[in-house]
C-alpha positions in Angstrom: 103.3 87.6 99.1 104.4 89.4 102.2 102.1 92.2 103.1 102.9 92.4 106.8 106.0 94.6 106.1 103.8 97.3 104.5 101.2 97.0 107.3 103.8 97.4 110.0 105.3 100.4 108.3 101.9 102.0 107.7 100.7 101.4 111.2 103.9 102.8 112.6 103.8 105.8 110.4 100.1 106.4 111.3 101.3 106.9 114.9 104.1 109.2 113.7 106.7 106.9 115.2 110.2 106.1 113.8 111.6 102.6 113.6 113.8 103.5 116.6 110.8 104.6 118.7 108.7 101.5 118.0 111.7 99.3 118.7 112.1 100.9 122.1 108.4 100.4 122.9 108.9 96.6 122.3 112.4 96.4 123.8 113.8 95.3 120.5 117.0 96.2 118.8 116.3 98.8 116.1 118.0 96.5 113.5 115.7 93.6 114.4 112.6 95.7 114.1 113.9 97.1 110.8 114.4 93.5 109.5 110.8 92.7 110.3 109.5 95.8 108.5 111.8 95.3 105.5 110.9 91.6 105.2 114.5 90.4 105.8 113.3 88.3 108.7 109.9 86.6 109.0 107.6 88.0 111.7 107.1 85.5 114.4 103.5 84.9 115.5 104.2 86.2 119.0 105.4 89.5 117.6 102.4 89.7 115.3 100.2 89.3 118.3 102.0 92.0 120.2 101.9 94.4 117.3 98.2 93.7 116.8 97.4 94.5 120.5 99.5 97.7 120.4 97.9 99.0 117.2 94.5 97.6 118.1 94.1 95.7 114.8 93.7 92.0 114.0 96.5 89.7 113.2 94.7 89.0 109.9 95.1 92.6 109.1 98.8 92.6 109.8 99.2 89.4 107.8 97.4 90.9 104.8 94.5 88.5 104.9 92.0 91.3 105.2 92.0 95.0 104.4 89.8 95.8 107.3 91.8 96.7 110.4 89.4 95.2 112.9 90.1 95.4 116.6 92.1 92.5 118.0 89.4 92.0 120.6 
């Protein structure tokens, strides 16, 4: 069960950003970000942490372990 793809997509869309725009924010190739969001590549913990900080949610939320998008702090 991989929920993080849906969470990444939802969080990105909530900020009205495209995959290209979010990839630029994180200095990623758009294709690499797209692979994370589509589940073609596993999301490394370091990137999960960076996305959690950016979106102000917990890593547990991104991982799908909780449905409450608690602050990362």
